[in-house]
C-alpha positions in Angstrom: 0.0 0.0 0.0 1.3 3.5 -0.8 1.9 6.2 1.8 -0.8 8.6 0.4 -3.4 5.9 0.8 -2.2 4.9 4.3 -2.2 8.6 5.5 -5.8 9.0 4.3 -6.8 5.8 6.3 -4.9 6.4 9.5 -7.9 7.8 11.5 -10.0 4.8 10.5 -7.1 2.5 11.5 -6.9 4.2 14.9 -10.7 3.8 15.4 -10.6 0.2 14.1 -13.1 1.1 11.3 -11.4 -0.9 8.6 -12.0 -4.4 7.4 -9.4 -7.1 8.3 -7.5 -6.9 4.9 -7.1 -3.1 5.0 -6.1 -3.3 8.7 -3.4 -5.9 7.9 -2.1 -3.9 4.9 -1.7 -0.7 6.9 -0.1 -2.6 9.8 2.5 -4.1 7.4 3.1 -0.7 5.8 3.6 0.9 9.2 6.2 -1.7 10.1 8.3 -0.8 7.0 7.7 2.9 6.5 9.3 5.3 9.1 7.5 8.4 7.9 4.0 6.8 8.1 4.9 5.4 11.5 5.8 8.9 12.8 2.5 10.3 11.3 0.6 7.4 13.0 2.3 8.1 16.4 1.5 11.8 16.1 -2.1 11.2 15.2 -2.5 8.6 17.9 -1.2 11.1 20.5 -3.6 13.9 19.3 -6.6 11.8 18.5 -8.9 10.4 21.2 -11.1 7.7 19.8 -14.9 8.0 20.3 -14.9 5.0 22.7 -12.9 7.0 25.2 -15.1 10.2 25.1 -17.6 10.4 27.8 -21.0 10.6 26.2 -23.6 12.8 27.8 -27.3 12.4 27.1 -28.9 15.9 26.6 -31.7 16.9 28.8 -35.3 16.8 27.7 -35.5 20.6 27.4 -32.2 21.3 25.8 -33.6 22.6 22.5 -36.1 24.8 24.3 -33.3 26.3 26.4 -31.3 26.9 23.2 -34.3 28.5 21.5 -34.9 30.8 24.5 -31.3 31.9 24.5 -31.4 32.7 20.8 -34.7 34.6 21.3 -33.4 36.6 24.2 -30.2 37.5 22.3 -32.4 38.7 19.4 -34.5 40.8 21.7 -31.4 42.4 23.2 -30.1 43.7 19.8 -29.5 47.4 19.8 -32.1 49.7 18.3 -29.6 50.9 15.7 -29.5 47.4 14.1 -33.3 47.3 14.0 -33.4 50.8 12.5 -30.9 49.8 9.8 -33.1 46.9 8.8 -36.1 49.2 8.7 -34.5 52.0 6.6 -35.1 50.3 3.2 -38.8 49.8 4.0 -39.2 53.4 5.1 -37.4 54.6 2.0 -39.7 52.6 -0.2 -42.8 54.0 1.6 -41.5 57.5 1.3 -40.8 57.1 -2.5 -44.4 55.8 -3.0 -45.8 58.7 -0.9 -43.8 61.3 -2.9 -44.9 59.7 -6.2 -48.5 59.9 -5.1 -48.3 63.5 -4.0 -46.5 64.5 -7.2 -49.2 62.7 -9.2 -51.9 64.6 -7.3 -50.1 68.0 -7.8 -49.6 67.3 -11.5 -53.3 66.4 -11.8 -54.3 69.6 -10.1 -52.0 71.6 -12.3 -53.4 70.0 -15.5 -56.9 70.6 -14.2 -56.3 74.3 -13.7 -54.4 74.7 -17.0 -56.6 76.0 -19.9 -56.2 74.4 -23.3 -54.8 76.8 -26.0 -57.7 76.0 -28.3 -60.1 77.7 -25.9 -58.4 81.1 -26.3 -60.3 83.7 -28.3 -59.0 85.2 -31.5 -58.2 88.3 -29.7 -55.8 86.6 -27.4 -53.9 85.1 -30.4 -53.4 88.6 -31.8 -52.5 90.0 -28.4 -48.8 89.3 -29.1 -48.9 92.1 -31.6 -51.2 94.4 -29.5 -49.8 97.1 -27.3 -49.1 96.4 -23.6 -52.5 97.8 -22.4 -54.4 95.5 -24.6 -52.2 92.6 -23.6 -53.0 93.1 -20.0 -56.8 93.2 -20.7 -56.5 89.9 -22.7 -54.7 88.0 -19.9 -57.7 88.2 -17.5 -59.9 85.2 -17.1 -62.5 86.9 -19.3 -60.4 86.2 -22.3 -61.1 82.4 -22.1 -64.1 80.8 -23.7 -66.5 78.7 -21.6 -65.8 75.0 -21.3 -66.7 73.2 -24.5 -69.5 70.7 -23.9 -67.8 67.9 -25.8 -64.7 68.0 -23.6 -64.2 65.8 -20.5 -64.6 68.8 -18.2 -67.8 69.8 -20.0 -69.3 66.4 -19.6 -68.3 66.3 -16.0 -69.9 69.7 -15.2 -73.0 68.7 -17.1 -73.3 65.5 -15.0 -72.7 67.5 -11.8 -75.4 70.0 -12.6 -77.9 67.3 -13.6 -77.1 65.4 -10.4 -77.7 68.5 -8.3 -81.0 69.1 -10.1 -82.1 65.5 -9.3 -81.5 65.8 -5.6 
């Protein structure tokens, strides 16, 4: 048997976990090979076979005690660690909130913005008019009423008919 194979099987040899043929081959190899004999002596000095280790039977409540210790350690973690775990969730919630608020603000802006097609002909020519006429044209009187075929016109007509029904 070669030294590499013997060195791999030395622990099994110490524990007597080999069949008779392997045990005999390793024993013969150790008689003839000084290096493997030294390795065997070193391992035997360090290694304590399982038969010599005192076995202790765990108590009935061992796992419950371990679980309680883990739970207590988790509860005793500093608030900074918990806060660091919470930051990504708070950032996501803040982003959703800002997106919602910006959507509402944009909707309000679009709702208050008048379409260019509703301007009168006078306001189109106001660019050429003197400053006094321009200031007169920028008042709300310069805009036409809401066209009935627009979404806003349909909405207002539904609102007025709904109030008349009540």
